[in-house]
C-alpha positions, 0 to 999 in steps of 0.5 A, a space after each residue: 314163860 316158855 308156853 307163852 315164847 312158844 305160842 308167840 312164834 307160833 303165831 307169829 310165824 303163821 301170820 308171815 307163812 299166811 302173808 308169803 303163801 298169799 303173795 304170787 309171783 307173775 311174770 311180764 314178757 317183754 323184748 330184748 335188751 336193745 329195745 323198749 320193752 325191755 326196761 318199761 317191763 323192768 319198770 313196771 314190775 317194779 312199780 307192781 312189786 312195790 306197791 302190791 304187797 301180794 305180789 311179785 312182778 318180774 320181767 322176762 327177757 324174750 323174743 318179743 311180741 310172738 313169743 309173749 303171746 306164746 308164754 302167755 299161752 302156755 301159762 308161762 307169762 301172764 303178762 306181757 308187751 305186743 303189737 297189736 297186729 301179733 296179738 290178733 293173729 294169736 286171738 285168731 290162731 292166725 300166721 305164727 298161731 295158726 291152729 294155736 289160737 291164745 285167749 287174749 284180754 287188752 289191759 291198755 294201750 301202751 304207745 306207738 310202735 314204729 318201724 324202722 328200716 335202717 341203713 347206713 350211708 356206703 351201703 348203697 340203700 336209699 330205698 325199698 326197692 334198693 333191698 333187692 339183691 341185698 343182706 337183710 335182716 328181718 328181726 329175730 325169730 319170735 318177734 313182731 318185728 318179723 311179723 311187720 317187716 314181712 309185711 312191709 316188704 310184701 307191700 313194697 313189692 318184694 319176696 322176703 325170700 327170693 329178693 334178699 338174703 335174710 338174717 333173723 337178728 335182734 335189734 343189737 345183733 342186727 346193729 353190730 352186724 351192720 356196723 361190720 358190714 355183715 349186713 346191708 339194712 334192718 328192720 326193727 319196729 320199736 319206740 322212739 328212741 330205740 337204744 340200739 339204733 342210736 348205738 349204731 347212728 352215734 358210731 364213728 364213722 358210720 352216718 345212718 341212713 333211714 328208708 322211707 316207706 309210709 306210703 306201703 301203709 294203704 296196701 298194708 291195710 287193704 290186707 291186714 284190716 287197717 292195723 296200720 297208720 303213718 308216722 314219722 320219725 323226726 330229723 334229729 331223733 338219732 344222732 347223724 338223722 338229718 331229716 324225717 323219716 316218713 314210716 309206718 307204725 302199729 299200737 303197742 298193747 299190753 295183754 294178759 290171759 282170760 284167767 286173770 281176776 277183774 280186780 287185778 287188772 283194776 290195780 294192775 292198769 291203776 298203778 301204772 296210769 298213776 305211777 306214770 311218772 316214774 315209768 317215763 323216767 325210765 323211757 320217755 314212750 310211758 308218756 303215751 299211757 295216757 286215759 285218752 289213748 285206751 280206746 278200741 280203735 287202737 287194740 283188736 283185743 278184747 278188753 279184759 274187763 277190770 281194766 275197762 272199768 277202771 278207764 271208764 272211771 278214768 274218762 276213757 271214751 270206750 
């Protein structure tokens, strides 16, 4: 009897030990807690962990796209959110990735990232030219906000260093600094609505000012290979926003390194698409996680073959 019990315990331990050993942990690079990457990344991690017994996914708080791409390059993350412009820089080893190419693959196109140029009534900022001589936050270090902000500023004919006193704050820090009148405006690129901007607009005694800049997209595209498009932040997106805001935009993509297996990539994107309603419940930008948006024009980074196989099976015109 004792021998039988011992054998049963040994077999059980072997089975559970084997299952445990086969479970892998993947890290998903997201962004700051005041943006959209973080809640959506947490929702995706939850979906993967619940539905892939062999995988435990976790969402990392990071500075944003640039940090996520560097973490993938160093092997500290397997998956990351990124804006398309930062991702192509990483792939080519340019700009913030000079001399350090990251071997990336696209898992899927996510949603358009909208550039916000935000001020408040009384700060004296009504148009892009008014940023000259002002205190301006261009985004956190390691964020794609900073990458795109510099390109918007350049297209506006301003010098990011000579023409303004520049801070490098996250969206949450930028909101608090603008509330306290420590800065006059900030740049933020993210989904709609962004929680931090909503918080600013809902602050008693504050009236938000959204600065138009869609007229700069042509100049940006002439230099940066047509990565950008015009977009509109509709009136009422944020409390007290009483008119449409004409802005620039770029697609967000979910990327991985070139080592992910085709099966893992296929299974991951299948779950994201199949569990889309769960993700939309966390943030409405997940509504853009559609098969129709999976086209090469939306991502300058080559597709992971397993992900491409899935989307073609679902009818994507890739």
